[in-house]
N, C-alpha and C positions, 0 to 999 in steps of 0.2 A: 914765677913771673916772666922769666925768659921764654918759656914755652908759649905762654899766652901772647906775648908780643910777636913771636914768630908766626903763630897761628893767625893772628890779626893781620899781619902783613901779607900772608899767603891768601887769605880770604879777600882782602881788599884788592890785591893784584888780579885775582881771578875775576872778581866782579868788575873791575876797571877794564879788563880786556874783553869781557863778553859783550855781545851785541844784544843782550836781552833788554837793555834799558834804552836802546836807540829807537827813535821814532821811525816808523816805516815810511819810506819814500813813496809818495803817491805819484803815479804816472798820469798823464793827461788822458781823459776818457776817450776811447775810440768811438768813431761813428760808423754805423753800418748803413749802407745804401741798398735798398731792396728794389730790384727792377723786375717788372712784369711785362710780358709780351702783350701788346695791344693790337699789333698789326704787322704787316710785312716790313715796314720801315724801321721798326723798333729792334730788329734782330741785330743791327750794328751797335746798339747801345749796350748789349750784354757783354761785349768785350771790354768796355770801359768801366763797368760797374760790377760790384760784388753781388752775386745772386744768392739769396738765402733760401734753402729748401725748407719746406714745412711751414711757411708763413705766406699769407696773402692779405690783401686789403680788398674788402667788398665795395660795392658802389656807394654805400653810405659813409665810407671812410673808416670803418671799424676794422681792426686787425683780427685776422683769423689765424690760429696756430693749430696745427695738427701733428700727430706723431708720424714719423717715417719708420716703417718696419724694416728691420735689418734683413739682409739677404740670408737665405738659408744655406748652411754649410752641410755638404754631404760627405760623410766619412768614406775615404777611399782605401782604408786599411783592410787587409784581409783578416780572417779570423786567426791565421797563424801569426801575423804581426801583432795583433791584439794580445794573443796568448804570450808571445815572447815579451812584450812590454809589461804584462802583468807579472810574469816570472821574475824579470829584472827588478821591478819595484818591490816584490815580495822578498827577494834576496837581499836587497838593500836595507829593507826594514829589519830582516833577521840579523844582518851584520850590525846594524845600529843597536838593536836590543842586546846582542851579545857583548858589544863593547861597553854599553851602559851598565849591564849587569856585572861585568868584570870590574869596572871602576867602583861600583857601589859595594861590592862584596869585599873589596880591599881597602876600604876606608879605615882609618885608625879608630880605636875605641875611645870615645870622648871621656869615659870614666877613668881612663888610664892616666890622665894628667892631673 
């Protein structure tokens, strides 16, 4: 009975201190302003508004959304640097396998107890 009471107190204190049952605080929705250049005088409006890339509005007032392709990255590593990186990664994997194998072979026999 005493162990049950202690367990009950521990469980209730953990549940009471956790934030799992607290409602999520909702923040106010943010608004986005989309600006598009229509002429030479509208260039000054870009500094005061947020410009969203990949979105436009056509003359009918319908929104158009398109994908923006990411910039291509060119690898500047030489073949020697790539080989060195592969050797270091392979060595780290071998060391990890050796440590894991050593730990698993030295586990106590479960039938011994």
